[in-house]
C-alpha distance (Angstrom), angle and dihedral (degrees) to the residues before:
residue distance angle dihedral
M1 . . .
P2 3.78 . .
P3 3.82 114.3 .
T4 3.78 117.0 -95.5
P5 3.79 108.1 -103.0
S6 3.79 111.4 -111.4
T7 3.78 121.3 -124.0
P8 3.80 109.3 -102.9
P9 3.80 114.2 -116.9
T10 3.80 120.0 -101.3
R11 3.77 121.0 -141.5
Y12 3.80 124.1 -143.7
A13 3.78 128.1 -168.5
T14 3.83 93.4 -131.3
G15 3.77 141.6 1.0
G16 3.79 88.1 -102.4
D17 3.79 91.2 61.6
L18 3.80 90.1 50.0
L19 3.81 91.6 48.7
V20 3.81 90.8 52.9
A21 3.81 90.9 51.5
V22 3.81 92.4 51.0
L23 3.81 92.4 46.1
R24 3.80 89.8 52.4
E25 3.80 89.2 52.2
L26 3.80 87.6 53.8
G27 3.81 94.1 48.9
I28 3.81 94.3 -114.5
D29 3.80 114.8 145.9
T30 3.82 100.6 164.8
V31 3.80 129.0 52.7
F32 3.80 127.6 -171.3
G33 3.77 123.9 -149.5
I34 3.79 154.0 103.7
V35 3.79 122.2 -91.5
S36 3.79 118.9 -122.8
V37 3.78 140.9 165.4
H38 3.79 85.4 -103.3
N39 3.81 98.1 55.9
L40 3.82 102.6 27.4
P41 3.84 97.2 119.9
L42 3.80 90.2 52.1
V43 3.80 95.5 46.7
E44 3.81 93.6 45.7
A45 3.81 92.9 52.8
V46 3.80 94.0 45.4
D47 3.80 91.9 47.1
R48 3.81 90.8 49.3
E49 3.81 97.9 46.2
L50 3.82 106.8 23.4
R51 3.82 133.3 12.8
F52 3.77 119.1 -68.9
V53 3.82 115.9 -165.8
P54 3.84 111.2 -158.3
V55 3.79 102.3 -147.8
R56 3.81 119.5 -173.9
H57 3.81 100.1 -120.7
E58 3.78 134.2 32.5
A59 3.80 91.5 -128.2
T60 3.78 88.2 60.5
A61 3.80 90.9 49.4
V62 3.81 89.4 61.4
N63 3.83 93.9 40.1
A64 3.80 91.0 51.4
A65 3.81 93.1 45.9
D66 3.80 89.2 47.4
A67 3.82 92.9 52.9
Y68 3.82 91.5 42.4
G69 3.80 87.1 59.8
R70 3.80 93.9 43.2
A71 3.80 93.2 49.8
R72 3.81 91.2 50.8
G73 3.77 97.0 36.6
S74 3.80 89.3 -121.6
L75 3.82 141.1 73.6
G76 3.80 133.4 -43.8
C77 3.82 129.5 -160.9
A78 3.80 131.7 -142.2
L79 3.82 128.2 -173.3
T80 3.80 119.8 -155.7
S81 3.76 138.4 164.6
T82 3.76 127.2 -108.2
G83 3.80 127.6 -92.4
T84 3.79 111.4 3.8
G85 3.82 90.9 16.3
A86 3.80 92.8 55.0
G87 3.81 89.0 43.6
N88 3.80 90.6 53.2
A89 3.80 88.5 55.6
A90 3.81 93.8 52.8
G91 3.81 97.3 87.3
S92 3.79 92.4 54.1
L93 3.80 90.9 45.6
I94 3.81 86.3 56.4
E95 3.81 88.0 54.8
A96 3.82 91.7 51.4
L97 3.81 90.4 46.5
S98 3.81 91.4 49.5
A99 3.81 91.6 47.2
G100 3.81 95.5 42.6
T101 3.80 90.8 -128.2
S102 3.78 125.6 155.3
V103 3.81 117.2 -109.2
L104 3.80 129.7 158.3
H105 3.82 105.5 -152.2
V106 3.80 114.3 -169.5
T107 3.79 115.3 -173.3
G108 3.76 133.2 177.7
Q109 3.76 127.4 -115.3
V110 3.80 135.3 -162.6
E111 3.78 119.4 -89.9
T112 3.79 115.7 -65.3
E113 3.80 91.0 -116.1
F114 3.81 91.3 62.8
L115 3.81 100.1 33.1
G116 3.79 110.2 129.8
S117 3.80 93.4 -1.4
G118 3.79 94.6 119.4
R119 3.80 91.7 -139.7
G120 3.78 93.9 133.2
F121 3.81 93.8 -110.2
I122 3.80 109.9 -175.6
H123 3.84 111.1 -76.6
E124 3.81 91.1 5.5
T125 3.80 119.4 141.3
K126 3.76 133.1 -176.0
D127 3.82 112.8 -93.5
Q128 3.78 97.8 -15.9
L129 3.80 89.8 174.4
G130 3.80 90.5 55.9
M131 3.80 90.2 51.3
L132 3.80 91.2 49.8
G133 3.78 91.3 46.4
A134 3.80 90.3 55.5
V135 3.82 92.8 56.6
S136 3.82 101.0 32.0
K137 3.78 136.4 67.1
Y138 3.82 88.9 -134.5
A139 3.81 131.8 16.8
A140 3.80 130.4 177.8
T141 3.80 142.8 160.5
V142 3.80 125.7 -129.4
H143 3.81 104.4 -129.2
S144 3.80 101.4 173.0
T145 3.80 142.9 19.2
D146 3.80 93.2 -108.1
M147 3.81 97.6 55.9
A148 3.83 105.6 50.7
G149 3.81 95.7 90.1
R150 3.78 92.5 49.0
I151 3.80 92.5 49.1
L152 3.81 93.6 47.1
R153 3.81 91.7 51.5
E154 3.78 91.9 44.2
A155 3.80 89.5 51.2
A156 3.80 91.5 49.7
R157 3.81 91.6 50.2
A158 3.80 90.4 50.8
A159 3.80 92.3 49.1
L160 3.81 92.7 48.9
S161 3.80 98.6 43.3
D162 3.81 116.0 96.8
P163 2.93 123.1 -68.5
G164 3.79 88.7 36.9
G165 3.77 129.3 -149.2
P166 3.80 144.0 150.6
A167 3.79 121.8 -61.3
S168 3.82 119.2 -157.4
V169 3.80 127.1 -157.9
E170 3.81 121.8 -173.4
W171 3.81 114.8 -157.2
P172 3.84 123.2 -169.4
V173 3.77 109.8 -126.6
D174 3.82 96.0 -127.0
L175 3.81 88.8 58.1
Q176 3.81 90.4 48.3
Y177 3.83 89.8 58.8
A178 3.80 93.5 45.9
A179 3.80 127.4 90.9
Q180 3.81 111.8 -94.3
T181 3.80 133.3 -141.1
D182 3.77 112.6 -153.0
T183 3.78 125.9 -169.3
P184 3.82 108.3 177.0
D185 3.78 113.7 -135.3
T186 3.81 93.9 -127.2
A187 3.79 92.0 166.1
A188 3.80 94.8 59.6
P189 3.81 104.8 132.2
A190 3.78 119.3 -125.6
P191 3.80 110.8 -116.0
V192 3.79 113.1 -100.4
P193 3.81 110.7 -131.9
P194 3.79 117.0 -129.8
Q195 3.79 118.7 -101.2
P196 3.81 126.5 -150.7
A197 3.77 116.7 -121.1
R198 3.81 116.0 -94.1
S199 3.79 90.4 -117.1
E200 3.82 90.7 54.2
L201 3.79 91.5 50.0
A202 3.79 91.5 46.9
A203 3.82 92.8 52.1
A204 3.80 91.8 47.2
G205 3.79 90.5 45.9
A206 3.80 91.7 53.2
L207 3.80 90.1 51.6
L208 3.80 90.8 50.0
A209 3.81 92.4 48.4
A210 3.81 91.6 52.5
A211 3.80 96.0 47.6
R212 3.78 117.2 110.2
R213 3.84 96.7 171.3
P214 3.81 105.0 37.4
L215 3.80 127.9 170.0
I216 3.80 127.4 -168.7
W217 3.82 124.0 -155.6
A218 3.82 114.0 -158.3
G219 3.79 119.5 -158.9
G220 3.78 130.1 176.2
G221 3.79 91.0 -69.9
A222 3.80 90.0 63.4
T223 3.79 90.7 65.8
R224 3.82 86.8 76.5
A225 3.80 90.7 57.1
R226 3.77 104.6 46.5
A227 3.80 97.5 137.6
E228 3.80 94.1 45.8
L229 3.81 92.1 46.0
A230 3.81 92.1 50.7
E231 3.81 89.7 50.4
L232 3.78 91.8 49.5
L233 3.78 92.0 48.7
H234 3.81 90.5 51.3
A235 3.80 93.7 45.9
T236 3.81 95.7 49.0
G237 3.82 105.7 31.0
A238 3.83 85.9 -135.5
G239 3.76 124.6 159.9
L240 3.80 117.1 -111.4
L241 3.79 122.7 -139.3
T242 3.80 118.3 -178.8
S243 3.72 139.5 -163.8
N244 3.79 115.5 -130.2
S245 3.81 88.0 -97.6
G246 3.79 93.1 52.9
R247 3.79 96.1 54.1
G248 3.79 114.3 127.3
S249 3.81 94.0 23.1
V250 3.78 82.2 119.0
P251 3.83 115.0 17.3
E252 3.79 107.7 -93.4
D253 3.79 94.9 -129.8
H254 3.82 88.1 68.8
P255 3.83 108.1 115.4
Q256 3.83 92.8 -128.9
V257 3.81 94.6 53.0
V258 3.80 109.2 99.3
G259 3.80 87.8 170.2
N260 3.79 132.2 -170.1
F261 3.80 94.3 -7.6
A262 3.81 102.1 100.9
T263 3.81 95.9 132.9
T264 3.82 96.1 49.7
P265 3.82 117.8 106.9
G266 3.80 92.4 -110.8
A267 3.79 94.5 51.8
R268 3.81 92.2 43.6
A269 3.80 88.1 55.6
L270 3.80 90.3 51.8
L271 3.80 90.4 50.9
A272 3.80 90.3 48.9
H273 3.82 92.6 54.0
A274 3.82 99.9 36.6
D275 3.79 116.1 110.2
L276 3.81 93.0 -157.0
L277 3.80 137.3 25.1
L278 3.81 119.8 -164.9
T279 3.81 111.6 -168.3
I280 3.80 122.0 -167.2
G281 3.79 124.2 -162.3
T282 3.79 98.6 -32.3
H283 3.80 128.0 142.2
F284 3.84 94.5 -156.0
R285 3.79 90.7 -129.8
S286 3.78 116.9 -150.5
N287 3.80 94.5 -115.3
E288 3.81 90.7 53.3
T289 3.81 96.7 47.7
A290 3.83 102.1 42.2
D291 3.82 89.9 -101.8
Y292 3.82 89.4 -46.1
G293 3.80 91.2 -53.7
L294 3.80 93.8 115.4
A295 3.82 110.0 112.1
L296 3.82 116.2 -129.9
P297 3.81 128.6 -166.5
G298 3.78 116.4 -90.1
A299 3.81 90.4 -127.2
H300 3.79 98.2 75.5
I301 3.81 129.3 162.6
Q302 3.80 110.0 -169.4
V303 3.81 120.6 -166.1
D304 3.79 119.5 -168.2
I305 3.78 138.0 147.5
D306 3.80 88.9 -146.5
A307 3.80 107.0 78.5
D308 3.81 91.2 -160.6
A309 3.81 90.7 60.2
L310 3.80 93.6 60.3
G311 3.80 108.7 103.6
R312 3.80 92.1 -11.9
V313 3.82 95.9 124.2
Y314 3.80 105.7 12.3
P315 3.81 129.0 21.7
A316 3.80 111.3 -94.2
P317 3.82 110.6 -164.1
H318 3.80 88.2 -179.5
A319 3.81 107.1 41.4
L320 3.81 114.3 177.3
H321 3.79 114.0 -166.9
G322 3.78 106.6 -158.5
H323 3.78 150.8 89.3
A324 3.81 110.2 -59.6
P325 3.84 97.8 -128.1
D326 3.80 92.0 51.5
V327 3.79 95.6 44.2
L328 3.82 95.0 46.8
A329 3.81 90.3 47.7
A330 3.80 88.7 53.5
L331 3.83 91.6 49.6
L332 3.81 95.7 47.4
P333 3.83 96.7 82.2
H334 3.82 87.9 59.3
A335 3.80 95.1 53.1
R336 3.79 117.6 119.6
R337 3.77 128.9 -177.6
A338 3.80 117.7 -92.4
D339 3.77 122.7 -129.3
E340 3.80 107.7 -73.5
S341 3.80 89.9 -130.1
W342 3.82 88.5 59.1
T343 3.80 93.5 52.0
R344 3.81 89.9 48.7
R345 3.79 90.0 49.9
V346 3.79 90.3 51.9
A347 3.81 90.2 53.7
D348 3.81 90.9 48.8
V349 3.81 91.9 51.2
R350 3.80 90.3 47.7
D351 3.81 90.7 55.3
D352 3.80 94.2 42.4
V353 3.81 98.1 51.8
R354 3.80 90.9 49.3
A355 3.78 94.3 47.3
T356 3.81 91.1 48.5
L357 3.80 93.5 50.6
H358 3.80 92.1 44.0
D359 3.79 88.7 55.6
N360 3.81 95.1 43.5
I361 3.81 95.5 55.7
G362 3.78 91.8 59.2
P363 3.80 115.4 -167.8
Q364 3.80 92.9 4.9
A365 3.81 87.5 72.3
A366 3.80 87.4 75.6
I367 3.81 89.9 58.9
C368 3.81 93.0 47.5
D369 3.80 90.4 50.3
A370 3.80 92.8 45.9
I371 3.82 92.9 52.3
R372 3.79 93.7 52.0
A373 3.82 91.5 44.6
A374 3.81 92.6 50.8
L375 3.81 98.3 45.8
P376 3.80 126.3 77.1
R377 3.78 114.9 -117.8
E378 3.80 92.2 -95.5
A379 3.80 111.6 47.1
V380 3.79 133.2 121.2
V381 3.79 119.8 -105.8
A382 3.81 107.6 -168.6
R383 3.78 114.8 -165.7
D384 3.76 129.3 -163.7
V385 3.81 119.0 -154.8
T386 3.79 101.5 -82.0
I387 3.80 136.7 124.9
P388 3.83 96.5 -93.7
S389 3.80 90.7 49.7
S390 3.79 96.1 44.7
S391 3.80 95.3 43.1
W392 3.82 104.1 39.5
G393 3.82 111.7 -10.6
N394 3.81 90.9 68.8
R395 3.81 93.1 46.9
L396 3.79 119.5 13.7
L397 3.80 100.8 40.4
D398 3.80 99.6 83.2
M399 3.81 119.8 -124.4
Y400 3.79 119.8 -157.9
D401 3.81 100.1 180.0
P402 3.83 128.4 31.3
R403 3.80 90.1 -132.9
D404 3.81 88.3 66.6
N405 3.81 92.2 54.7
V406 3.82 105.0 87.8
F407 3.80 120.4 163.0
P408 3.84 139.4 127.1
R409 3.79 101.5 -85.7
G410 3.79 91.6 -171.7
G411 3.81 90.4 59.7
G412 3.81 99.6 -119.5
I413 3.80 115.9 152.7
G414 3.81 124.3 -127.8
Q415 3.81 100.8 35.6
G416 3.80 100.1 101.4
L417 3.80 101.7 89.1
G418 3.80 93.9 47.4
M419 3.79 89.9 49.0
G420 3.79 90.6 48.3
I421 3.80 91.9 52.0
G422 3.80 91.3 50.9
A423 3.80 92.9 47.9
A424 3.81 93.5 45.9
L425 3.80 92.1 52.7
A426 3.80 91.0 45.8
R427 3.80 90.7 57.1
P428 3.81 107.3 26.3
D429 3.81 94.8 165.3
A430 3.82 93.3 67.6
P431 3.80 130.8 54.5
T432 3.82 120.5 -108.3
V433 3.79 126.5 -150.8
V434 3.81 124.3 -157.4
L435 3.81 122.8 -161.9
A436 3.81 112.3 -157.4
G437 3.77 139.1 157.9
D438 3.77 123.6 -131.0
G439 3.82 90.2 -113.2
G440 3.79 94.6 51.1
L441 3.79 93.5 43.6
A442 3.81 90.1 54.4
V443 3.81 90.3 61.4
H444 3.81 89.5 71.2
L445 3.80 102.3 14.2
G446 3.80 89.9 149.4
E447 3.79 90.1 72.0
L448 3.79 88.1 76.0
L449 3.80 83.4 76.3
T450 3.81 90.2 52.9
L451 3.79 87.8 50.8
A452 3.80 90.8 50.2
Q453 3.81 92.7 46.7
E454 3.82 98.8 46.4
R455 3.86 96.4 37.2
P456 3.85 98.9 -154.4
R457 3.81 122.1 176.5
L458 3.78 91.9 -95.0
T459 3.79 130.7 141.9
L460 3.81 110.3 -158.9
I461 3.81 110.2 -158.7
V462 3.81 109.7 -165.0
F463 3.80 116.1 -165.0
N464 3.79 103.5 -152.6
D465 3.79 116.6 -158.8
G466 3.80 96.8 145.4
G467 3.78 99.7 -104.4
Y468 3.77 145.0 -7.6
G469 3.79 101.1 -21.3
V470 3.81 97.0 -178.3
L471 3.80 93.8 56.1
R472 3.78 91.8 38.5
N473 3.80 89.6 58.0
M474 3.81 90.1 48.6
Q475 3.79 91.7 52.0
D476 3.80 93.4 44.8
R477 3.79 88.7 52.8
H478 3.79 100.3 42.3
S479 3.81 107.5 21.6
E480 3.79 141.2 51.2
R481 3.80 95.2 -129.7
R482 3.79 142.4 27.0
S483 3.79 123.3 -113.2
G484 3.80 126.1 -168.3
V485 3.78 96.7 -21.1
D486 3.82 104.9 99.9
L487 3.80 109.1 79.8
T488 3.77 139.0 179.9
T489 3.78 108.9 -111.6
P490 3.80 128.2 -166.8
D491 3.76 128.7 -111.5
F492 3.79 94.1 -96.3
E493 3.78 94.0 -158.4
L494 3.81 91.4 56.6
L495 3.80 90.5 42.2
A496 3.80 91.6 53.1
Q497 3.79 90.1 47.1
A498 3.81 91.3 51.2
C499 3.81 90.2 51.8
G500 3.79 94.0 45.0
L501 3.79 93.6 -114.2
P502 3.82 126.2 141.3
Y503 3.81 111.5 -113.1
A504 3.80 135.3 -155.3
R505 3.80 133.7 169.8
I506 3.80 135.7 -143.3
A507 3.79 114.3 -157.3
A508 3.82 100.7 151.2
E509 3.79 137.1 32.4
E510 3.79 92.2 -107.5
D511 3.83 90.0 58.6
A512 3.79 93.9 61.4
R513 3.79 103.5 77.3
P514 3.84 99.8 43.9
V515 3.81 94.5 41.3
I516 3.80 96.0 46.9
S517 3.79 96.0 40.9
H518 3.81 90.9 51.5
A519 3.82 92.9 47.6
V520 3.81 94.4 47.0
A521 3.81 91.7 47.7
S522 3.81 92.7 55.9
D523 3.79 120.2 96.6
G524 3.81 95.1 -129.7
P525 3.80 142.7 36.6
T526 3.80 126.3 -53.7
L527 3.80 130.0 -176.3
V528 3.80 111.2 -142.5
E529 3.80 116.6 -170.5
V530 3.79 119.1 -156.2
D531 3.80 108.1 -154.9
L532 3.79 98.8 -149.4
A533 3.80 94.0 -174.4
R534 3.79 89.9 59.2
L535 3.81 95.9 36.9
G536 3.78 92.8 55.8
P537 3.81 135.6 -125.8
M538 3.76 131.7 -65.0
K539 3.79 115.3 -102.8
N540 3.80 89.5 -113.9
P541 3.84 118.2 28.3
F542 3.79 110.7 -122.7
T543 3.79 117.8 -117.7
P544 3.81 121.9 178.2
P545 3.81 121.1 -108.2
V546 3.81 92.1 -104.0
K547 3.79 123.5 131.4
I548 3.79 120.2 -134.9
P549 3.81 111.1 -152.1
G550 3.78 112.6 -112.6
Q551 3.81 94.7 16.2
């Protein structure tokens, strides 16, 4: 056979021009970052040819790129500077690594001549690549002008391959300014997903066929297998529990979707009586399993593309290492219908856990209801780590598509607004809502200026309780005094005015629907403050599912 003709190299005037070409290949039209002397050629080219969003902190650049990718079901891109700038991005890279979300993080580096010299060159840091490697799925350095394109594409493939994660590329600034030679690696093979052995599938299939009271638990990995999961749910009549990451894999108004309520009494009773549990791509996080104290059925089929996850938290007698869509498709022929009484019981539990939570959150139920009433069926709700998010935003506020379900899966506070900005710019034709607390918002308060500058269709709902309410409730319950939880907060109306943002306030249940519907219907950003002191408390103060030794 004659040799396959190679793709002729393409030449670009600068690294920035090459970066733009690769981003276009990847379908990325918006990049988030902060300009610096060590990434100027990249920022200038992106700003000229695509959309560059100048956020106010490198952590937000990664959060916004992360949520841009989540909201599109694809890849986002962040640009940061070297040294302190790359270090500032590390926390948000940890979030993307924890969540398994796809981010291409391109950071500058000092000139090649001084790289690794330890001279203290401006913005230099010791072993930046090692730092990036610790918080990224993939990390590499561009060492020459003929390798940048290959490294960028390799990084993107790593970020997008399951399980996903952030990929970081450091690029010395002298090489960014230089002309580039790019030869696309068109022959790069697509990764072949693992497949369970036929005997393993047969044994799992027999267990599924015999089950009369099956439950399914969908984690983040199930979002890749939405069609197959819906088919399996229909074929079996099983109940569906989800982790927070698996929400929306099947629309949450489906009568068999119990949802993210696994630790409630009703769901625990289902788990106790189920004769089979099929789990798909879930990590069984501590906060979703009562610190691993949640009892699961002994008959357990676990599906995961990450071999290390199989049996790591709970015993998995039937561990299937493979890609969720392929494995579920292989199990479908074995599906048999559950007892009708079991499917009815699932629906009853679904209704009961929602009604109980709706009652327990007191006046905040009016806000939850108003958000869902104001939003179209497909719209992003980005949640920071705050009491409303943790208590009802992560459970009661129905999700119909996993791309709408944006939140910090690693649990870090202060990331919600940046994520909301990224999601809103990823999907400009639909409104976005962000739920944040006053404490979390203060972590990156400067991003209000990004919001004012970019003007996305974003409603920022700030729940103001004057501090860190989650930890305050913990201390009130377990301690005789408060420490570090009561904070000075701004006058949000004056703050919004200073930033040029429309402002509204909710101080009573009857305010919720008109205020939120008006804000969501606008074609730009609005800051909505919820005065929790005036609104009134929940029936049961929310405390996180964290154990305190000795108590």
